[in-house]
C-alpha positions in Angstrom: 20.1 -20.0 -11.4 21.0 -22.7 -8.9 20.1 -26.4 -8.8 17.0 -28.0 -7.9 18.5 -28.9 -4.8 20.6 -26.2 -4.0 17.4 -24.0 -4.1 16.7 -25.6 -1.7 19.6 -25.9 0.4 20.6 -29.3 0.2 24.4 -29.8 -0.6 24.6 -31.6 -4.4 23.5 -35.3 -4.0 21.6 -35.1 -0.6 18.5 -36.2 -0.5 15.8 -34.9 2.3 15.9 -37.0 5.1 12.6 -39.7 4.3 12.1 -38.6 1.2 11.4 -41.8 -0.1 8.7 -42.5 2.2 7.2 -39.3 1.6 7.1 -39.4 -2.4 5.4 -42.8 -1.8 2.7 -41.3 1.0 2.4 -38.1 -1.9 1.7 -40.6 -4.2 -0.6 -43.3 -2.8 -2.5 -39.8 -1.8 -2.7 -39.3 -5.5 -4.1 -42.8 -6.4 -6.7 -42.6 -3.5 -8.1 -39.0 -5.6 -7.9 -40.9 -8.1 -9.5 -44.0 -7.1 -12.5 -41.4 -6.0 -12.9 -39.6 -9.4 -11.1 -36.8 -8.6 -9.3 -35.4 -12.0 -6.2 -35.0 -11.9 -6.1 -31.4 -12.6 -8.3 -30.9 -9.5 -6.0 -33.0 -6.5 -2.8 -31.8 -8.8 -4.6 -27.9 -7.7 -5.3 -29.0 -4.9 -1.4 -30.1 -3.7 -0.5 -26.6 -5.2 -3.6 -24.6 -2.9 -1.5 -26.9 0.0 1.9 -27.1 -1.4 3.1 -23.2 -1.9 2.3 -21.7 1.5 4.4 -24.8 3.3 7.1 -24.6 0.8 7.6 -20.4 1.6 7.5 -21.1 5.7 9.6 -23.4 5.0 12.4 -22.1 2.5 11.0 -18.4 1.7 9.3 -16.9 -1.1 13.2 -16.1 -2.3 14.2 -19.6 -2.2 10.4 -20.6 -4.1 11.1 -18.9 -6.3 14.5 -20.3 -7.0 13.2 -23.1 -7.0 10.7 -22.6 -9.4 12.2 -20.4 -11.6 14.7 -23.9 -11.8 11.8 -25.5 -11.8 10.3 -23.6 -15.2 13.8 -24.0 -17.0 13.8 -27.5 -16.6 10.8 -27.8 -17.8 11.0 -25.5 -20.8 14.3 -27.1 -22.1 16.1 -24.7 -21.0 18.4 -26.4 -19.4 19.7 -30.7 -20.9 18.3 -34.1 -19.4 14.7 -34.8 -17.4 16.2 -35.4 -14.1 14.1 -33.6 -11.4 14.2 -35.8 -9.0 15.1 -34.2 -5.6 18.7 -34.5 -4.7 19.7 -35.1 -7.8 22.1 -31.9 -9.2 24.2 -31.5 -12.7 27.8 -30.5 -12.2 
């Protein structure tokens, strides 16, 4: 199993271009949903519905499966630490 950035095809320590700006924009969209009274689970489910096909188009089904497997290992505690920030890797 690879690190999160390797699963995205990025070298260790590399953050995608304009990542910080994209993250702030995404967080703003979630905040606007919250302010509009949209339940968090609805906003997040909508995000996944929109995100998964786009991820597959960019990284391919196997690449997305690898990212999800890596994420699952982090979430379940199979991987030590709590750094789920894009661009961070373990050595």
